[in-house]
Structure formats: C-alpha cells, structure tokens
C-alpha positions in Angstrom: 10.6 4.4 23.6 9.4 8.0 23.7 5.8 6.8 23.8 6.6 4.9 27.0 8.0 8.0 28.5 5.1 10.0 27.6 2.6 7.5 28.7 4.2 7.3 32.2 4.6 11.0 32.7 2.4 12.1 35.6 -0.5 14.3 34.4 0.2 13.6 30.7 -2.9 12.1 28.8 -2.0 8.6 27.9 -4.1 8.9 24.7 -1.7 11.7 23.5 1.3 9.2 23.8 -0.1 7.0 21.0 0.0 3.3 20.9 3.4 1.6 21.9 5.0 -1.3 20.2 2.9 -3.8 21.9 -0.5 -1.9 21.5 -3.5 -4.1 22.1 -5.2 -2.7 19.0 -2.5 -4.4 16.8 -1.8 -1.0 15.1 1.6 -0.1 16.5 3.7 2.9 16.3 3.7 4.8 12.9 0.5 3.3 11.8 -2.8 5.0 11.2 -5.8 4.0 13.2 -9.5 4.6 13.6 -11.4 6.7 11.0 -8.2 7.7 9.1 -7.3 3.9 8.7 -10.8 3.2 7.3 -10.7 6.2 4.9 -7.3 5.0 3.6 -8.8 1.6 2.9 -11.7 3.3 1.3 -9.3 5.2 -0.9 -7.7 1.9 -1.9 -11.2 0.7 -2.9 -11.7 3.8 -4.9 -8.4 3.5 -6.6 -9.1 -0.2 -7.5 -12.5 0.7 -9.0 -11.0 3.7 -11.0 -8.3 1.5 -12.2 -10.5 -1.4 -13.3 -12.9 1.1 -15.1 -9.8 2.8 -16.8 -8.5 -0.6 -17.9 -12.0 -1.5 -19.4 -12.0 1.8 -21.3 -8.4 1.7 -22.5 -8.1 -2.0 -23.3 -11.6 -3.4 -23.9 -11.5 -7.3 -23.9 -8.0 -7.7 -22.6 -9.0 -9.2 -19.3 -6.5 -12.0 -19.8 -3.6 -9.6 -19.7 -5.2 -8.0 -16.7 -5.4 -11.1 -14.7 -1.9 -12.2 -15.7 -0.3 -8.9 -14.8 -2.3 -8.1 -11.7 -0.1 -9.8 -9.2 3.2 -8.8 -10.9 4.1 -6.2 -8.3 4.1 -8.8 -5.6 7.4 -10.1 -7.0 9.0 -7.2 -5.2 8.4 -9.3 -1.9 11.5 -11.4 -3.0 13.5 -8.4 -1.8 12.7 -9.7 1.7 15.2 -12.5 0.9 17.9 -9.9 1.2 16.6 -8.8 4.6 13.7 -6.8 6.0 15.0 -3.3 5.3 15.9 -4.1 1.6 12.7 -5.8 1.3 10.6 -3.0 2.4 12.3 -0.7 0.0 11.6 -3.1 -2.8 8.0 -3.7 -1.9 7.4 0.1 -1.4 8.9 0.9 -4.9 6.4 -1.5 -6.4 3.5 -0.5 -4.4 3.7 3.2 -4.5 1.5 5.1 -6.9 4.6 7.0 -8.2 5.6 4.2 -10.5 2.3 3.7 -12.4 1.8 7.5 -12.7 5.3 7.9 -14.2 4.3 4.9 -16.5 1.2 6.8 -17.6 3.1 10.0 -17.9 5.4 8.2 -20.3 2.3 7.3 -22.3 1.6 11.0 -22.6 5.1 11.9 -23.6 5.4 9.1 -26.0 1.9 9.1 -27.5 2.6 6.2 -29.9 3.2 3.9 -26.8 0.1 5.3 -24.8 -2.0 2.3 -26.1 0.4 -0.2 -24.2 1.5 2.0 -21.4 -1.9 3.3 -20.1 -3.6 -0.1 -19.6 -0.3 -1.3 -17.8 -0.4 1.5 -15.5 -4.2 0.9 -14.9 -3.3 -2.6 -13.9 -0.5 -1.5 -11.6 -2.9 1.1 -10.0 -5.5 -1.7 -9.5 -3.0 -3.8 -7.8 -2.0 -1.1 -5.4 -5.7 -0.3 -4.8 -6.6 -3.9 -4.0 -3.5 -4.2 -1.6 -4.6 -0.9 0.3 -8.2 -2.0 0.5 -7.1 -5.4 2.0 -4.8 -3.6 4.6 -1.4 -4.3 2.9 0.2 -0.9 3.3 3.6 0.5 2.7 6.2 -1.3 4.7 8.6 -0.3 7.4 12.0 -1.8 7.6 11.3 -3.9 10.8 9.4 -6.7 8.8 6.7 -7.3 6.2 4.0 -7.1 8.8 4.8 -3.5 9.9 2.9 -1.3 7.5 1.4 2.3 7.5 -2.0 0.6 7.8 -1.2 -1.3 10.8 0.3 -4.6 11.7 -0.6 -7.5 9.5 -1.4 -10.8 11.1 -4.1 -12.5 13.1 -4.8 -9.3 15.1 -5.2 -7.0 12.2 -8.5 -5.3 13.1 -10.4 -3.2 10.4 
C-alpha cells in the first residue's frame, strides 16, 4: 500500500500518510475522520430534521405512510447477495441524495403529481439523513462495513 510506503519513508511525517487498512482508530483508508466526520454526521442530522419537517408540511397526518416507507431504501442491501461490489453499488444508488432530488424534481416537472412525489422524496431524504447520522455512509466495494464515514462494527468511534 502507498500509505505503508509513505509511513516508512525516513523523514516523512507519519501523520501525512493517513491511516492504513489496519488503523487503530477504526476509520481506514478512504474514510473521513475527526471534525470532518463529525460535521458529516451533523449534516445527516440536519437532513433528517429538514426532511421530517418537509414531510409534516407536505403530507400532514400521513405518518403511517412515513413509518411504512422509511426503511424501504434498505432493501437495496439485498444487492449484497450478488457480492460486495454489486451490493455497494445498489446500496449507494438507494442512499445517495441524487435519487430523492430527482424524484422531487419530477414533482416540479409534473405538478399534478407533486402531492405524491414530494412527500415520498422527503421520506427518502429522511432515511438518508438518519443513516448518515448513525454513521452508515456510502459503501466501498470491499464490503458493507467499509463506508466513507469509517468502518462499521464494534470499533466504530464517533
């Protein structure tokens, strides 16, 4: 690994090499850490709050539908049955804000459908915000536990 080479190079500050695959902090290569990681989790919390408030405004009283659909994007985890790389692509497709923003845009383009599409987009965004708040980031192809917010598992520090 390039990180190992950099860390062993004489006179090269080990801190610049970044964490290696077996990093003690549980973050790993390709994952954010420290204040940036905390900021991304706070961003997830803000997205969750915004989406819940948007749903309350767009579909008052329809909390049954909200609850029923909140975990729907997690069905994408079934992609991991086809392998970690395919599973990561399926999970990321369902957990990127691109999908719900396109759905909301369709509500703008087809105004007659906005009353249905906007609340669905809000539910989808709420799910993404909740996942990011909890540390379930976008996945790398090595496996479900390798995310842009750090490694998932017992050593997942805030």
